[in-house]
C-alpha positions in Angstrom: 0.0 0.0 0.0 1.1 3.5 -0.8 0.4 6.8 0.9 0.7 10.5 0.2 0.7 13.3 2.8 0.2 17.1 2.5 1.1 19.5 5.2 2.3 23.0 5.9 1.9 25.9 3.5 -1.6 27.4 3.4 -3.3 24.4 5.1 -4.2 26.6 8.1 -7.2 28.3 9.7 -7.7 30.6 12.6 -10.8 30.2 14.7 -12.2 30.8 18.2 -13.8 28.2 20.4 -14.1 26.9 24.0 -14.1 23.4 25.3 -16.6 22.2 27.9 -15.6 19.2 29.9 -16.2 17.7 33.4 -18.9 20.3 34.1 -16.5 23.1 33.3 -16.0 25.5 30.4 -12.8 27.0 29.2 -12.6 30.7 28.5 -13.3 31.7 24.9 -10.0 31.7 23.0 -8.6 30.9 19.6 -5.9 29.0 17.8 -3.9 29.3 14.5 -4.6 25.7 13.5 -2.5 23.7 10.9 -3.9 20.8 9.1 -2.2 17.8 7.5 -3.8 15.0 5.5 -2.7 11.5 4.5 -4.3 9.3 1.9 -3.5 5.6 1.7 -4.4 3.1 -1.0 -3.4 1.3 -4.1 -1.9 3.1 -7.1 -4.2 4.2 -9.9 -3.6 3.4 -13.5 -1.7 6.7 -13.6 0.6 5.4 -10.9 -0.3 7.7 -8.0 -2.5 7.4 -5.0 -4.0 10.8 -5.5 -3.0 14.0 -7.2 -1.1 16.3 -4.7 -2.4 19.5 -6.3 -6.0 18.4 -6.1 -5.7 17.1 -2.6 -4.1 20.5 -1.4 -7.0 22.4 -3.1 -9.6 20.3 -1.3 -8.0 20.6 2.1 -7.4 24.3 1.6 -11.1 24.7 0.8 -12.0 22.9 4.0 -9.7 25.1 6.0 -11.2 28.2 4.4 -14.7 27.2 5.6 -13.4 27.2 9.2 -11.2 30.3 9.0 -12.0 33.4 11.1 -15.1 31.9 12.7 -16.4 31.0 16.1 -16.7 27.2 16.0 -20.0 26.2 17.6 -20.5 22.5 18.7 -24.2 22.1 17.8 -24.4 18.7 19.5 -23.0 19.8 22.8 -25.2 18.7 25.7 -23.7 21.4 27.9 -24.7 24.4 25.8 -27.9 26.2 25.2 -28.1 28.0 21.8 -30.7 30.4 20.6 -30.8 32.6 17.6 -32.6 35.9 16.9 -32.1 39.2 15.0 -28.9 37.9 13.2 -27.3 36.9 16.5 -26.4 33.6 18.1 -26.5 33.4 21.9 -24.6 30.6 23.5 -25.0 29.8 27.2 -23.1 27.6 29.6 -24.4 27.8 33.1 -24.0 31.5 34.1 -21.9 32.4 31.1 -23.5 34.1 28.1 -21.9 34.8 24.7 -23.5 36.6 21.8 -22.0 36.4 18.3 -23.0 37.9 15.0 -24.6 35.0 13.0 -22.2 35.4 10.1 -19.2 34.9 12.4 -20.5 31.5 13.7 -19.9 28.2 12.0 -22.2 25.4 13.3 -20.4 22.1 13.4 -22.1 18.7 14.0 -19.9 18.0 17.0 -20.3 17.6 20.7 -17.1 19.6 21.5 -14.5 21.6 19.6 -11.4 19.7 20.5 -8.5 19.1 18.1 -9.5 15.4 18.1 -13.1 16.1 17.1 -12.0 18.7 14.5 -9.6 16.0 13.0 -12.6 13.6 12.8 -14.8 16.2 11.3 -12.3 17.2 8.6 -11.6 13.5 7.8 -15.3 13.0 7.2 -15.5 16.1 5.0 -12.5 15.0 3.1 -13.9 11.5 2.5 -17.1 13.0 1.1 -15.1 15.4 -1.2 -13.0 12.5 -2.5 -15.8 10.0 -3.1 -15.8 7.9 -5.2 -12.1 6.8 -5.3 -12.0 3.0 -5.0 -8.2 2.9 -4.8 -8.3 4.8 -1.4 -8.4 2.7 1.8 -7.7 5.2 4.5 -7.7 8.9 5.3 -5.8 10.4 8.2 -6.2 14.0 9.2 -4.1 15.9 11.8 -5.1 19.1 13.4 -2.3 21.0 15.2 -3.7 23.6 17.7 -0.3 24.8 18.7 3.3 23.7 17.9 3.9 20.2 19.3 0.2 19.5 20.0 -1.5 17.6 17.1 -4.5 15.4 17.2 -5.1 12.7 14.5 -8.1 10.8 13.2 -7.9 7.9 10.9 -10.9 6.9 8.8 -11.2 3.6 7.0 -13.0 3.9 3.7 -15.2 1.3 2.1 -13.1 -1.6 1.0 -10.2 -0.4 3.3 -8.4 -2.8 5.6 
């Protein structure tokens, strides 16, 4: 099996978030995230796993969707979210945040951790790459600060 990896360059996004855990909630803060992606599989008839240029374009587009947004975990059991008058109100116990609607990106996640972002991006990448029967695995890494990267590996249909 062969694999290709893309990383560095413009595969980045800056976003705000907070993490809720163990009945607590971090302060609102942000990161300059970096993303890497690996595709594994058999060689195509053209003798590559996947075109680097196309893979970079797809991952860059995914990063651009997240860039300069507040990332809202819509499936969080800890948050109460209401919307009115072009604003999103997010509550955690006695904390209240109000954001302009256009600055908020709803994500189908329960928490905005690097691990869950890597899983989300792997799923989005898999959807963007389908169908590619030669691919067996996708792995996405999300670095939230130098030396701190979370990875998620997704096995595709037919993958081992």
